[in-house]
Backbone bond lengths (Angstrom), bond angles and torsions (degrees), N, CA, C in turn:
res aa  C-N    CA-C-N  psi(-1)  N-CA   C-N-CA  omega(-1)  CA-C   N-CA-C  phi
1 D - - - 1.456 - - 1.527 111.58 -
2 M 1.343 115.22 -39.53 1.459 119.17 -179.02 1.526 111.18 -64.98
3 C 1.325 116.77 -42.78 1.467 119.96 178.34 1.521 110.73 -61.59
4 W 1.321 116.65 -43.17 1.459 121.25 179.29 1.524 110.08 -60.60
5 A 1.329 117.42 -47.04 1.465 121.72 -178.30 1.526 110.98 -62.50
6 L 1.312 116.79 -48.03 1.467 119.76 -179.34 1.522 111.36 -63.56
7 K 1.309 116.93 -42.45 1.470 120.60 179.66 1.528 110.79 -58.64
8 H 1.324 116.87 -42.58 1.462 120.28 -179.63 1.529 112.42 -71.84
9 I 1.304 117.47 -37.54 1.473 120.32 175.92 1.521 109.42 -62.60
10 L 1.323 116.61 -48.08 1.460 120.64 -178.72 1.526 111.53 -62.57
11 A 1.320 117.35 -43.01 1.470 120.94 179.35 1.523 111.09 -62.87
12 K 1.318 116.76 -39.03 1.469 121.08 179.75 1.528 111.34 -58.45
13 Y 1.326 116.67 -33.26 1.461 121.33 -178.29 1.529 112.68 -100.10
14 G 1.328 116.52 10.66 1.453 121.16 174.12 1.518 116.07 84.05
15 F 1.323 117.93 14.70 1.458 121.10 178.54 1.526 110.07 -93.90
16 K 1.321 116.55 140.41 1.462 121.46 175.51 1.520 108.59 -86.33
17 S 1.321 116.59 148.50 1.459 119.51 179.72 1.523 110.88 -150.69
18 K 1.309 114.03 161.04 1.462 122.93 171.90 1.520 105.70 -131.45
19 T 1.324 115.94 151.54 1.462 119.41 -178.56 1.524 111.44 -120.81
20 A 1.317 113.47 151.32 1.463 121.77 174.81 1.518 106.94 -136.54
21 L 1.302 116.97 138.54 1.461 121.04 -177.59 1.521 113.51 -99.96
22 S 1.331 116.61 1.07 1.463 120.74 179.54 1.526 108.28 -151.50
23 G 1.307 114.96 166.90 1.447 119.91 175.84 1.520 111.86 -63.22
24 H 1.325 115.63 -38.65 1.462 121.07 178.62 1.529 110.75 -60.11
25 E 1.322 116.65 -46.74 1.470 121.05 178.31 1.532 110.86 -64.34
26 A 1.317 116.66 -39.89 1.464 120.86 -179.75 1.532 110.74 -62.87
27 M 1.328 116.49 -43.96 1.466 119.61 179.62 1.522 111.23 -66.17
28 A 1.318 117.66 -35.38 1.469 120.30 176.53 1.529 109.90 -61.68
29 L 1.329 116.85 -41.48 1.468 120.17 177.97 1.529 111.30 -66.57
30 I 1.320 117.13 -44.75 1.468 121.46 -179.25 1.529 110.47 -61.68
31 N 1.319 116.49 -37.25 1.468 120.76 -179.85 1.520 113.24 -75.08
32 S 1.333 117.67 -19.20 1.465 119.56 -174.99 1.525 114.05 -110.88
33 D 1.325 118.24 -7.35 1.457 120.59 -174.30 1.516 109.25 -145.31
34 C 1.309 116.29 170.40 1.460 122.50 178.47 1.526 108.81 -110.67
35 F 1.331 116.77 129.04 1.460 121.90 -178.74 1.518 110.35 -125.08
36 S 1.315 115.89 140.85 1.463 121.09 176.15 1.513 111.21 -84.59
37 L 1.332 115.89 -34.93 1.456 121.53 -173.33 1.527 110.04 -147.78
38 V 1.326 115.17 140.81 1.460 121.22 177.61 1.518 108.98 -125.06
39 F 1.318 116.82 129.89 1.464 122.04 167.67 1.520 105.35 -95.67
40 L 1.320 115.96 118.06 1.456 121.47 -171.88 1.518 110.37 -121.72
41 D 1.327 116.02 122.00 1.462 120.53 177.50 1.523 109.21 -70.26
42 A 1.309 116.43 142.61 1.468 121.30 -178.80 1.520 112.63 -69.37
43 K 1.312 117.03 -27.28 1.466 121.33 -177.50 1.526 109.47 -125.36
44 L 1.309 115.88 110.26 1.462 121.80 176.70 1.526 108.57 -111.95
45 P 1.324 117.69 161.05 1.463 119.40 -176.30 1.525 114.16 -61.63
46 D 1.341 116.86 -28.23 1.459 119.26 -173.62 1.534 115.37 -117.41
47 I 1.347 118.26 -3.78 1.460 120.77 -177.95 1.529 109.90 -165.55
48 E 1.310 115.82 152.69 1.468 120.77 174.30 1.525 108.68 -75.58
49 G 1.325 116.40 142.98 1.455 121.31 -176.84 1.515 114.37 -58.59
50 L 1.328 118.52 -42.34 1.461 120.01 -179.23 1.524 111.88 -67.64
51 E 1.321 117.02 -33.94 1.470 119.90 175.27 1.528 109.80 -65.92
52 L 1.325 116.12 -42.69 1.460 120.55 178.25 1.525 110.65 -64.48
53 A 1.314 117.74 -37.42 1.467 120.72 177.37 1.525 110.41 -57.56
54 G 1.319 116.86 -41.68 1.460 120.55 177.41 1.512 112.39 -62.24
55 K 1.324 116.79 -41.26 1.463 121.28 178.86 1.537 110.29 -66.27
56 M 1.326 116.72 -38.61 1.464 120.52 177.95 1.520 110.64 -64.09
57 R 1.314 116.32 -41.33 1.470 121.09 179.46 1.524 111.93 -63.88
58 E 1.335 117.36 -32.01 1.466 120.38 176.70 1.527 110.63 -63.05
59 V 1.324 116.27 -37.18 1.467 121.47 179.81 1.523 110.78 -77.95
60 D 1.330 116.65 -42.19 1.467 121.64 -176.93 1.529 109.32 -140.43
61 P 1.321 117.78 92.92 1.470 121.33 -177.29 1.531 114.00 -61.66
62 A 1.320 117.96 -20.04 1.466 121.09 -177.33 1.525 113.76 -90.45
63 I 1.307 117.24 -8.37 1.470 119.69 -175.60 1.528 110.59 -63.88
64 R 1.311 115.71 140.55 1.464 122.43 178.45 1.522 107.30 -96.14
65 I 1.333 116.76 127.42 1.469 121.84 -175.88 1.524 109.38 -122.76
66 V 1.322 115.71 127.45 1.465 122.69 175.22 1.522 106.81 -111.82
67 L 1.320 116.34 122.07 1.453 121.87 177.93 1.524 109.09 -83.41
68 V 1.318 116.48 129.88 1.463 122.65 178.73 1.526 106.63 -116.55
69 S 1.340 116.47 129.15 1.463 117.14 -174.04 1.513 113.96 -153.61
70 G 1.305 113.78 141.50 1.453 121.75 167.88 1.523 109.37 -103.51
71 Y 1.311 115.75 -1.84 1.456 122.88 -177.80 1.531 110.96 -96.75
72 Y 1.323 116.27 -49.24 1.468 121.99 179.51 1.523 111.09 -89.30
73 Y 1.312 115.61 159.40 1.464 123.10 169.63 1.522 107.19 -112.32
74 S 1.312 117.30 160.51 1.462 120.30 -176.15 1.524 113.07 -63.16
75 D 1.325 118.06 -24.54 1.462 119.81 -178.84 1.534 113.47 -93.04
76 E 1.333 117.84 5.78 1.464 121.71 177.51 1.526 109.50 -62.24
77 V 1.318 116.35 144.01 1.463 122.10 -179.26 1.523 111.55 -56.99
78 D 1.336 117.76 -44.98 1.471 121.05 -178.85 1.522 111.67 -63.02
79 V 1.314 117.29 -39.91 1.463 121.34 179.51 1.526 109.82 -68.37
80 Q 1.314 117.32 -47.00 1.462 120.79 179.78 1.525 111.62 -61.71
81 K 1.317 116.96 -39.99 1.466 121.54 177.95 1.531 110.38 -63.79
82 A 1.331 116.95 -44.24 1.468 121.49 179.81 1.528 111.17 -63.93
83 L 1.329 117.38 -38.30 1.465 121.18 176.63 1.524 110.44 -66.91
84 K 1.315 116.42 -47.32 1.467 121.70 -178.04 1.522 111.57 -61.89
85 N 1.332 116.94 -40.88 1.460 121.76 -178.85 1.527 113.62 -81.21
86 G 1.345 117.14 -5.05 1.451 120.76 179.27 1.515 114.39 79.48
87 L 1.329 116.25 10.82 1.466 118.92 176.52 1.527 110.00 -63.92
88 I 1.328 116.15 -41.34 1.467 122.29 175.25 1.529 107.81 -123.27
89 C 1.316 115.90 154.62 1.466 119.83 179.64 1.526 111.38 -103.76
90 G 1.326 116.84 -8.00 1.452 119.50 -179.52 1.514 111.59 -167.88
91 F 1.323 114.00 168.02 1.461 121.65 -179.42 1.516 108.55 -139.86
92 I 1.330 116.36 135.59 1.459 122.46 176.01 1.523 108.08 -130.03
93 A 1.317 115.28 126.44 1.463 120.67 178.03 1.528 109.54 -87.14
94 K 1.328 115.42 144.03 1.469 121.36 173.03 1.519 108.13 -89.81
95 P 1.279 118.11 147.72 1.466 127.95 -10.40 1.525 110.01 -72.14
96 F 1.322 116.55 159.20 1.456 121.01 -177.98 1.521 109.81 -132.86
97 L 1.309 114.66 161.08 1.463 122.05 175.71 1.530 109.04 -92.19
98 H 1.304 117.06 154.23 1.465 121.63 178.56 1.517 110.92 -54.78
99 D 1.328 116.92 -42.72 1.465 120.74 -177.89 1.522 112.27 -60.40
100 V 1.317 117.38 -31.91 1.470 120.76 179.17 1.530 109.50 -63.81
101 I 1.302 116.96 -42.24 1.466 121.72 178.95 1.524 110.05 -64.45
102 V 1.306 117.32 -49.55 1.468 121.74 -177.68 1.524 110.34 -63.96
103 N 1.310 117.96 -42.47 1.463 120.69 178.65 1.520 111.27 -64.66
104 M 1.318 117.31 -36.86 1.469 120.39 178.01 1.524 110.25 -65.46
105 I 1.329 117.05 -40.79 1.465 120.33 177.49 1.512 109.59 -60.53
106 R 1.297 116.38 -50.04 1.463 120.79 -177.74 1.525 112.05 -61.67
107 S 1.322 117.38 -42.55 1.459 118.57 -179.34 1.530 111.98 -74.15
108 S 1.317 117.59 -36.43 1.466 121.07 -179.30 1.526 112.18 -69.54
109 L 1.313 116.04 -34.27 1.454 120.68 -178.04 1.520 112.78 -105.37
110 S 1.339 116.49 4.00 1.465 123.00 179.95 1.524 111.79 54.00
111 L 1.339 115.89 49.18 1.474 121.54 179.28 1.520 110.44 -88.11
């Protein structure tokens, strides 16, 4: 559901996107394509989002990653550590408004 929602929000504002439903699928995309920004769920069926963020950074150190979560809060130690260390460039709590997604894109990519 989250992938569907994000894909439609992004399309509405003219952004192209690809979706992955697991960490394995996400890594296959990262290894085969170039991405400016990734919206990454904190809890995936096969891996934790922050662990996957580290694996993505190994492949592409410049990739911008925004953690999206209904599990974590922005003041959680793990989230704050990931922001401070540059593992992620932003955090969005679920549920979110469309404007939050668009504003995060603009600020993360300096649009």
